[in-house]
Backbone as a printed PyTorch tensor [residue, N CA C, xyz], in Angstrom:
tensor([[[139.6730,  75.9720,  63.0750],
         [139.0080,  77.1990,  62.6890],
         [140.0770,  78.2430,  62.4080]],

        [[139.9720,  78.8500,  61.2710],
         [140.9620,  79.8330,  60.8660],
         [140.6120,  81.2430,  61.3240]],

        [[139.3710,  81.4950,  61.6760],
         [138.9860,  82.8130,  62.1520],
         [138.8930,  83.8440,  61.0560]],

        [[138.7740,  83.3980,  59.8150],
         [138.6650,  84.3300,  58.6970],
         [137.2290,  84.3040,  58.1710]],

        [[136.8530,  85.3360,  57.4660],
         [135.5180,  85.3990,  56.8880],
         [135.2950,  84.3370,  55.8300]],

        [[134.0640,  84.1430,  55.4220],
         [133.7520,  83.1240,  54.4210],
         [134.4430,  83.4510,  53.1010]],

        [[134.9020,  82.3940,  52.4260],
         [135.5530,  82.5740,  51.1310],
         [137.0430,  82.8290,  51.2220]],

        [[137.5970,  82.9220,  52.4010],
         [139.0350,  83.1730,  52.5580],
         [139.7220,  81.8690,  52.9450]],

        [[140.3610,  81.2310,  51.9760],
         [141.0290,  79.9750,  52.2430],
         [142.4890,  80.0710,  51.8430]],

        [[143.3330,  79.3470,  52.5230],
         [144.7550,  79.3250,  52.2040],
         [145.1470,  77.9520,  51.6970]],

        [[146.1740,  77.9160,  50.8780],
         [146.7230,  76.6480,  50.4080],
         [147.1760,  75.8330,  51.6130]],

        [[146.7900,  74.5690,  51.6620],
         [147.1970,  73.6970,  52.7570],
         [146.2850,  73.7390,  53.9640]],

        [[145.2860,  74.6080,  53.9400],
         [144.3540,  74.6660,  55.0660],
         [143.5440,  73.3780,  55.0820]],

        [[143.2650,  72.8720,  56.2810],
         [142.5060,  71.6350,  56.3620],
         [142.1240,  71.3370,  57.7900]],

        [[141.8620,  70.0840,  58.0370],
         [141.4300,  69.6660,  59.3580],
         [142.6130,  69.4380,  60.2860]],

        [[142.4260,  69.7950,  61.5280],
         [143.3490,  69.4490,  62.6040],
         [142.5410,  68.7040,  63.6460]],

        [[143.2250,  67.8750,  64.4120],
         [142.5600,  67.0500,  65.4160],
         [143.1950,  67.3060,  66.7690]],

        [[142.3640,  67.5440,  67.7640],
         [142.8420,  67.8020,  69.1170],
         [142.8710,  66.4800,  69.8730]],

        [[144.0630,  66.0730,  70.2710],
         [144.2460,  64.8610,  71.0660],
         [144.4230,  65.3050,  72.5160]],

        [[143.6620,  64.7190,  73.4180],
         [143.6380,  65.1590,  74.8210],
         [143.8180,  63.9580,  75.7370]],

        [[144.6300,  64.1360,  76.7630],
         [144.8190,  63.1160,  77.7900],
         [144.6710,  63.8130,  79.1440]],

        [[143.7130,  63.3550,  79.9680],
         [143.4120,  64.0030,  81.2460],
         [143.5910,  62.9960,  82.3800]],

        [[144.3180,  63.4010,  83.4200],
         [144.4310,  62.5840,  84.6210],
         [143.1220,  62.6810,  85.3870]],

        [[142.5090,  61.5320,  85.6360],
         [141.1980,  61.4870,  86.2770],
         [141.2270,  62.0390,  87.6940]],

        [[142.3310,  61.8750,  88.4080],
         [142.4140,  62.3240,  89.8020],
         [142.6610,  63.8320,  89.9080]],

        [[143.7250,  64.3090,  89.2550],
         [144.1210,  65.7150,  89.4100],
         [143.4920,  66.6430,  88.3750]],

        [[142.9750,  66.0790,  87.2890],
         [142.4420,  66.8260,  86.1430],
         [143.5380,  67.5560,  85.3700]],

        [[144.7810,  67.2030,  85.6130],
         [145.8950,  67.7130,  84.8440],
         [145.7460,  67.1970,  83.4210]],

        [[145.9580,  68.0600,  82.4210],
         [145.7110,  67.6600,  81.0370],
         [146.9290,  67.9040,  80.1530]],

        [[147.0970,  67.0150,  79.1980],
         [148.1110,  67.1380,  78.1470],
         [147.3550,  67.1680,  76.8190]],

        [[147.6570,  68.1650,  75.9740],
         [146.9070,  68.3650,  74.7360],
         [147.8710,  68.6380,  73.5930]],

        [[147.5930,  68.0550,  72.4390],
         [148.3210,  68.3580,  71.2090],
         [147.3120,  68.4980,  70.0750]],

        [[147.5750,  69.4110,  69.1580],
         [146.7930,  69.5260,  67.9340],
         [147.6170,  68.8690,  66.8370]],

        [[147.0530,  67.8070,  66.2370],
         [147.7780,  67.0230,  65.2460],
         [147.0000,  66.9640,  63.9390]],

        [[147.6640,  66.5430,  62.8910],
         [147.0730,  66.6070,  61.5540],
         [146.1570,  65.4420,  61.2060]],

        [[146.1750,  64.3640,  62.0050],
         [145.3270,  63.2190,  61.6710],
         [145.0440,  62.4000,  62.9270]],

        [[144.2730,  61.3320,  62.7410],
         [143.9260,  60.4470,  63.8540],
         [144.3520,  59.0050,  63.5580]],

        [[145.3570,  58.8550,  62.7120],
         [145.8590,  57.5110,  62.4150],
         [146.4200,  56.8680,  63.6730]],

        [[146.4500,  55.5440,  63.6790],
         [146.9370,  54.8090,  64.8540],
         [148.3580,  55.2200,  65.2260]],

        [[149.2400,  55.3650,  64.2410],
         [150.6290,  55.7250,  64.5520],
         [150.7120,  57.1130,  65.1780]],

        [[149.8710,  58.0340,  64.7280],
         [149.8460,  59.3790,  65.3090],
         [149.3280,  59.3290,  66.7450]],

        [[148.2450,  58.5900,  66.9580],
         [147.6590,  58.4800,  68.2960],
         [148.6240,  57.7920,  69.2620]],

        [[149.3320,  56.7810,  68.8020],
         [150.3000,  56.0920,  69.6540],
         [151.4480,  57.0180,  70.0240]],

        [[151.9310,  57.7950,  69.0560],
         [152.9800,  58.7760,  69.3550],
         [152.5070,  59.7920,  70.3750]],

        [[151.2690,  60.2670,  70.2030],
         [150.6980,  61.1950,  71.1720],
         [150.6450,  60.5720,  72.5590]],

        [[150.1530,  59.3320,  72.6360],
         [150.0340,  58.6580,  73.9250],
         [151.4000,  58.4960,  74.5940]],

        [[152.4030,  58.1360,  73.8410],
         [153.7540,  58.0030,  74.4110],
         [154.2590,  59.3340,  74.9580]],

        [[154.0700,  60.4150,  74.1900],
         [154.4980,  61.7340,  74.6660],
         [153.7070,  62.1480,  75.8960]],

        [[152.4110,  61.8530,  75.9050],
         [151.5780,  62.1920,  77.0600],
         [152.0330,  61.4320,  78.2980]],

        [[152.3120,  60.1460,  78.1540],
         [152.7720,  59.3500,  79.2990],
         [154.1020,  59.8680,  79.8380]],

        [[155.0080,  60.2430,  78.9400],
         [156.2850,  60.8270,  79.3730],
         [156.0540,  62.1370,  80.1220]],

        [[155.1630,  62.9710,  79.6030],
         [154.8910,  64.2590,  80.2220],
         [154.2680,  64.0700,  81.6060]],

        [[153.2840,  63.1680,  81.7120],
         [152.6730,  62.9080,  83.0150],
         [153.7000,  62.3830,  84.0050]],

        [[154.5940,  61.5100,  83.5630],
         [155.6420,  60.9970,  84.4530],
         [156.5260,  62.1350,  84.9480]],

        [[156.8530,  63.0800,  84.0660],
         [157.6720,  64.2340,  84.4560],
         [156.9510,  65.1220,  85.4670]],

        [[155.6080,  65.0700,  85.4720],
         [154.8190,  65.8530,  86.4290],
         [154.5900,  65.0940,  87.7290]],

        [[155.1010,  63.8670,  87.8020],
         [154.9330,  63.0580,  88.9980],
         [153.6420,  62.2650,  89.0350]],

        [[152.9590,  62.1570,  87.9040],
         [151.7100,  61.4070,  87.8290],
         [152.0270,  59.9890,  87.3530]],

        [[151.6330,  59.0070,  88.1300],
         [151.8360,  57.6070,  87.7620],
         [150.5700,  57.1000,  87.0790]],

        [[150.7050,  56.6810,  85.8390],
         [149.5610,  56.2140,  85.0640],
         [149.3930,  54.7120,  85.2930]],

        [[148.1760,  54.3130,  85.6770],
         [147.8770,  52.9000,  85.9040],
         [147.0110,  52.3160,  84.8000]],

        [[146.0750,  53.1050,  84.2870],
         [145.1480,  52.6510,  83.2550],
         [144.9100,  53.7690,  82.2610]],

        [[144.5000,  53.3830,  81.0700],
         [144.1680,  54.3470,  80.0240],
         [142.7570,  54.0540,  79.5460]],

        [[141.8990,  55.0620,  79.6120],
         [140.5600,  54.9600,  79.0320],
         [140.6030,  55.6920,  77.6980]],

        [[139.9180,  55.1690,  76.7190],
         [139.9220,  55.8050,  75.4140],
         [138.4990,  55.9290,  74.8850]],

        [[138.2720,  56.9720,  74.1480],
         [136.9950,  57.1420,  73.4790],
         [137.0120,  56.4970,  72.1040]],

        [[138.1570,  55.9270,  71.7290],
         [138.2810,  55.2960,  70.4170],
         [137.4860,  54.0040,  70.3620]],

        [[137.2470,  53.5590,  69.1670],
         [136.5100,  52.3120,  68.9580],
         [137.2820,  51.1320,  69.5340]],

        [[136.6100,  50.0230,  69.7210],
         [137.2150,  48.8280,  70.3080],
         [138.4820,  48.4030,  69.5710]],

        [[138.4730,  48.4510,  68.2390],
         [139.6610,  48.0260,  67.4980],
         [140.8390,  48.9470,  67.7630]],

        [[140.5960,  50.2320,  67.9820],
         [141.6850,  51.1470,  68.3090],
         [142.2610,  50.8270,  69.6770]],

        [[141.4240,  50.4440,  70.6190],
         [141.9160,  50.0780,  71.9400],
         [142.8420,  48.8850,  71.8450]],

        [[142.4820,  47.9280,  71.0170],
         [143.3460,  46.7620,  70.8350],
         [144.6860,  47.1740,  70.2430]],

        [[144.6610,  48.0810,  69.2770],
         [145.9160,  48.5470,  68.6660],
         [146.7840,  49.2590,  69.6930]],

        [[146.1770,  50.1510,  70.5140],
         [146.9420,  50.8400,  71.5500],
         [147.6300,  49.8310,  72.4570]],

        [[146.8680,  48.8670,  72.9170],
         [147.4020,  47.8860,  73.8510],
         [148.5390,  47.1050,  73.2130]],

        [[148.3200,  46.6570,  72.0050],
         [149.2860,  45.8030,  71.3350],
         [150.5490,  46.5680,  70.9610]],

        [[150.4210,  47.7650,  70.4230],
         [151.5700,  48.4990,  69.8950],
         [152.2760,  49.3730,  70.9210]],

        [[151.5670,  49.8750,  71.8870],
         [152.1310,  50.9260,  72.7180],
         [152.2230,  50.5810,  74.1910]],

        [[151.1750,  50.0620,  74.7380],
         [151.1100,  49.9160,  76.1880],
         [151.8280,  48.6930,  76.6880]],

        [[151.8970,  47.6550,  75.8900],
         [152.5260,  46.4430,  76.3450],
         [151.7750,  45.8870,  77.5470]],

        [[152.4730,  45.2850,  78.4570],
         [151.8140,  44.6720,  79.6010],
         [151.8350,  45.5600,  80.8400]],

        [[152.4770,  46.7340,  80.7530],
         [152.6240,  47.5700,  81.9420],
         [151.3490,  48.3380,  82.2890]],

        [[150.4720,  48.5750,  81.3300],
         [149.2390,  49.3150,  81.5600],
         [148.0700,  48.5210,  81.0230]],

        [[146.9090,  48.7740,  81.5840],
         [145.7090,  48.1540,  81.0370],
         [144.8450,  49.2440,  80.4220]],

        [[144.0160,  48.8510,  79.4640],
         [143.0600,  49.7950,  78.8840],
         [141.6880,  49.4710,  79.4190]],

        [[140.8560,  50.4950,  79.5020],
         [139.4910,  50.3310,  79.9940],
         [138.5510,  50.5510,  78.8380]]])
């Protein structure tokens, strides 16, 4: 949302996507606003989120995703490896 009145558009204005990762126990959250929801973007977000949670002392055991089943498979295959499980 640009917060401008109707009819006021700028070159390059478009959609942004809010990617959110929340620790179920502490409710600590990591959030980024990114330009798309492609698998490579989501995987990069997840890696940064996992690094950030580790820096906060949060040990991640599992990842739940609201993405479709095929996206969960991609996350597991490309990013998580065998160290984490997806729900």
